[in-house]
C-alpha positions in Angstrom: -13.4 -5.4 16.9 -9.5 -6.3 18.0 -8.8 -9.5 16.6 -5.4 -9.6 18.1 -6.3 -12.3 20.6 -4.4 -15.0 18.4 -0.7 -14.9 17.2 -1.6 -17.6 14.7 -0.8 -16.3 11.1 -3.4 -18.6 9.6 -6.0 -17.7 12.4 -5.5 -13.8 11.1 -5.5 -14.6 7.5 -8.7 -16.6 7.8 -10.6 -13.8 9.9 -9.4 -11.2 7.8 -10.7 -13.0 4.9 -13.9 -12.9 6.2 -14.1 -9.9 7.7 -14.1 -7.8 4.6 -11.9 -4.6 3.4 -13.4 -1.4 4.4 -12.4 1.9 2.3 -11.7 5.9 3.4 -14.7 7.6 3.6 -13.6 10.2 0.8 -13.5 7.1 -1.3 -17.0 6.1 -0.8 -18.3 9.8 -1.2 -16.6 10.1 -4.3 -18.3 6.7 -5.6 -21.5 7.9 -4.5 -21.3 11.2 -6.6 -20.1 8.9 -9.5 -22.9 6.5 -9.3 -25.5 9.4 -9.7 -24.2 10.5 -13.1 -23.2 7.2 -14.4 -23.0 8.4 -18.2 -20.3 10.4 -17.7 -18.0 8.2 -15.7 -14.9 6.8 -17.6 -12.6 4.1 -16.6 -9.9 6.6 -16.0 -12.3 8.7 -13.5 -13.2 5.6 -11.4 -9.7 4.1 -11.4 -8.2 8.0 -10.5 -10.5 7.4 -7.1 -9.7 3.5 -6.5 -5.8 4.4 -6.7 -6.3 7.1 -4.1 -7.2 4.3 -1.5 -5.3 1.3 -0.9 -8.1 -0.2 0.8 -10.5 0.3 -2.1 -7.6 -1.1 -4.4 -7.2 -4.1 -2.5 -11.1 -4.5 -2.3 -11.4 -4.3 -6.0 -8.3 -6.6 -6.9 -9.6 -9.5 -4.4 -13.2 -9.1 -5.9 -11.8 -9.3 -9.6 -9.8 -12.5 -8.6 -12.9 -14.1 -7.2 -14.8 -13.1 -10.5 -12.1 -14.8 -12.5 -12.1 -18.0 -10.6 -15.8 -18.5 -11.7 -15.3 -17.4 -15.2 -12.6 -18.0 -18.2 -10.1 -15.3 -17.8 -6.7 -16.6 -18.3 -4.4 -13.6 -17.5 -3.8 -12.0 -14.6 -5.4 -8.6 -13.4 -2.6 -6.4 -11.9 -3.7 -2.9 -12.1 -7.1 -1.0 -11.3 -7.7 0.1 -14.8 -7.5 -3.6 -16.2 -10.0 -4.6 -13.0 -12.3 -1.7 -13.8 -12.4 -2.7 -17.9 -12.9 -6.6 -16.8 -16.1 -5.8 -14.7 -17.3 -2.3 -16.2 -17.5 1.3 -14.3 -21.3 0.9 -13.9 -21.2 -2.8 -12.4 -18.2 -1.6 -10.4 -20.3 1.4 -9.0 -23.2 -0.7 -8.1 -21.2 -3.4 -6.4 -18.7 -0.9 -4.3 -20.7 2.1 -3.3 -22.5 2.0 0.3 -19.6 0.0 1.9 -18.7 0.5 5.7 -15.6 2.9 5.8 -12.7 2.8 8.2 -13.9 6.4 9.9 -17.1 4.5 10.7 -15.4 1.4 11.9 -13.1 3.3 14.3 -15.4 6.5 15.2 -14.7 5.6 18.8 -11.0 5.1 18.7 -9.7 8.5 17.6 -5.9 7.5 17.7 -6.3 4.6 16.0 -8.2 6.3 12.9 -5.2 8.5 12.9 -2.5 5.7 12.7 -4.9 4.0 9.9 -5.3 7.3 8.1 -1.4 8.0 8.4 -0.8 4.6 6.8 -3.1 5.3 3.8 -1.6 8.6 3.3 2.0 7.1 3.1 0.5 4.0 0.8 -0.4 7.0 -1.3 2.9 8.8 -1.4 4.8 5.4 -2.0 2.6 4.7 -5.3 3.6 8.5 -6.3 7.3 7.7 -5.6 7.3 4.7 -7.7 5.5 5.9 -10.6 7.8 8.8 -10.9 10.6 6.5 -10.8 9.4 3.7 -13.0 8.2 6.1 -15.7 11.7 7.6 -15.6 13.3 4.4 -16.1 10.9 3.8 -19.1 10.1 0.4 -17.1 7.4 -1.7 -18.9 5.4 -2.5 -15.9 4.5 1.1 -14.5 1.3 0.7 -13.2 1.8 -3.0 -11.5 4.8 -1.3 -9.6 2.5 1.7 -8.6 0.3 -1.0 -7.3 2.5 -3.0 -5.3 3.7 0.1 -3.8 0.3 1.5 -3.0 -0.5 -2.1 -1.4 3.0 -2.4 0.2 1.9 -1.7 4.0 -1.7 -3.0 3.7 -0.9 -5.4 6.6 -0.2 -2.7 9.0 -3.2 -0.8 7.6 -5.5 -3.6 8.6 -3.9 -4.2 11.8 -4.7 -0.6 12.6 -8.4 -1.1 11.5 -9.1 -4.6 13.1 -6.5 -4.7 15.9 -6.4 -1.1 17.3 -5.4 -1.8 21.0 -2.6 -4.2 19.7 -1.5 -1.1 17.0 -1.4 1.3 19.9 0.8 -0.8 22.0 3.2 -1.1 19.1 3.3 2.4 18.1 3.9 3.3 21.6 7.0 0.3 21.7 8.5 1.7 18.6 8.7 5.3 20.0 10.4 3.9 23.4 12.7 1.9 21.7 13.5 3.7 18.5 16.5 1.3 17.6 14.4 -1.9 17.8 13.7 -3.6 14.3 10.2 -3.1 13.6 9.6 -6.6 12.3 11.0 -7.9 16.0 8.4 -5.8 17.6 5.7 -7.2 15.1 6.5 -10.6 15.9 6.7 -10.2 19.7 3.3 -8.3 19.6 1.3 -10.1 16.9 3.4 -13.7 16.7 4.5 -12.8 13.3 5.6 -10.0 11.0 3.2 -7.6 8.7 5.1 -8.8 5.7 4.4 -12.5 6.1 0.8 -11.6 7.3 0.4 -9.3 3.6 2.0 -11.9 1.7 -0.4 -14.8 3.1 -3.5 -12.5 2.6 -2.8 -12.0 -0.7 -2.0 -15.5 -1.3 -5.3 -16.3 0.3 -6.9 -13.6 -2.3 -4.9 -15.2 -5.4 -3.6 -12.0 -6.2 -1.3 -12.1 -9.1 1.9 -13.6 -8.5 4.1 -10.8 -9.7 2.3 -8.2 -7.8 2.9 -10.7 -4.6 6.4 -10.6 -5.4 6.7 -6.8 -5.8 5.4 -6.1 -2.6 7.7 -8.6 -0.8 9.6 -6.7 1.4 12.0 -9.3 2.4 12.5 -10.2 -1.5 16.5 -10.2 -2.0 15.8 -9.7 -5.6 18.2 -6.8 -7.0 15.5 -6.2 -10.3 15.0 -2.8 -10.6 11.0 -3.3 -10.3 11.5 -4.5 -7.0 14.0 -2.3 -5.8 11.5 0.9 -7.0 8.7 -0.5 -5.0 10.9 -1.1 -1.8 12.9 2.1 -2.0 9.6 4.0 -2.5 7.9 2.3 0.5 11.1 3.1 2.8 11.3 6.7 1.5 7.7 7.4 2.5 7.6 5.9 5.7 10.9 7.9 6.5 9.8 11.0 5.1 6.4 11.3 7.0 8.6 11.8 9.9 10.2 14.6 8.5 12.8 15.5 5.6 15.4 15.3 8.4 15.0 11.4 9.2 17.9 9.9 9.7 17.4 7.2 7.0 16.7 9.6 4.5 20.5 9.8 3.2 20.7 6.0 2.6 17.3 6.4 0.7 18.4 9.1 -1.7 21.8 6.9 -2.2 19.5 3.7 -3.0 17.5 6.2 -5.4 20.4 7.7 -6.8 22.2 4.2 -7.7 18.5 2.9 -9.2 18.1 5.8 -11.6 21.3 6.2 -12.1 21.2 10.0 -11.4 23.3 12.2 -9.1 21.9 12.7 -5.2 21.3 16.3 -6.2 19.2 15.5 -8.9 17.1 13.0 -6.9 16.5 15.4 -4.2 15.7 17.8 -7.0 12.6 15.5 -8.2 11.5 15.4 -4.5 11.8 18.9 -4.1 14.1 19.0 -1.4 18.0 20.0 -0.6 20.4 17.1 -0.7 21.3 16.9 2.8 24.8 18.3 3.7 27.7 16.5 3.2 26.2 13.9 0.7 28.7 13.1 -1.9 27.8 12.3 -5.5 28.4 9.1 -7.1 31.3 8.9 -9.1 31.2 9.2 -12.5 
């Protein structure tokens, strides 16, 4: 189902809001198994399955936002564990098992499925990077930062699912013109950037404002938490192309500055060798 016929951001937000969010097949299978053993499923187990899937995480937070609008809750729900504690594991499994999967929706579009799964995998890596750095920094919002990193590319992922043909064109254009800004190509083909779509969707879903701020790729803020999310998303994207990607050195320098440790120490945390010729920051 390709909804790329319109280049109106409002139209896209409306269509995606009504279309619903599919999940990864692996997540659906894990939840089915848990539902068969409800008495022994913990919040942590359920949260682990959710957090490995940016689509399920998004679906859960959207559901909780709707529940909150109809209730008396006064605080934002910004993490999966908070969401599961609010609605309960049993209710969660009863509500979220049997939903449509990405693999079902793109069963006849193999290339688009590969693209969607690639973004999902990249999102998981971004969340892991962000978690590691936030813990290292003793950040008080580790789980919120991890969630924001996991959902940073949610608009791109939804575009692969709901506008596969246009995304294939974008993929080809990016490969043919590697020096062009991705945001410019998005605007040319869709009429808006994925960052604009992501922010508009999250506001439509009434996501917590702090999460929206953390996910905003254009946010000029210098707060460590915001930088953590941006750097994690960037490194996940660049490293997916290979650790020899020309953007990696700049990423490592940014992470070095964020964590206040040498580039060699950053590389060691990542399990890679620092690119030749990279200077250590001065003491």
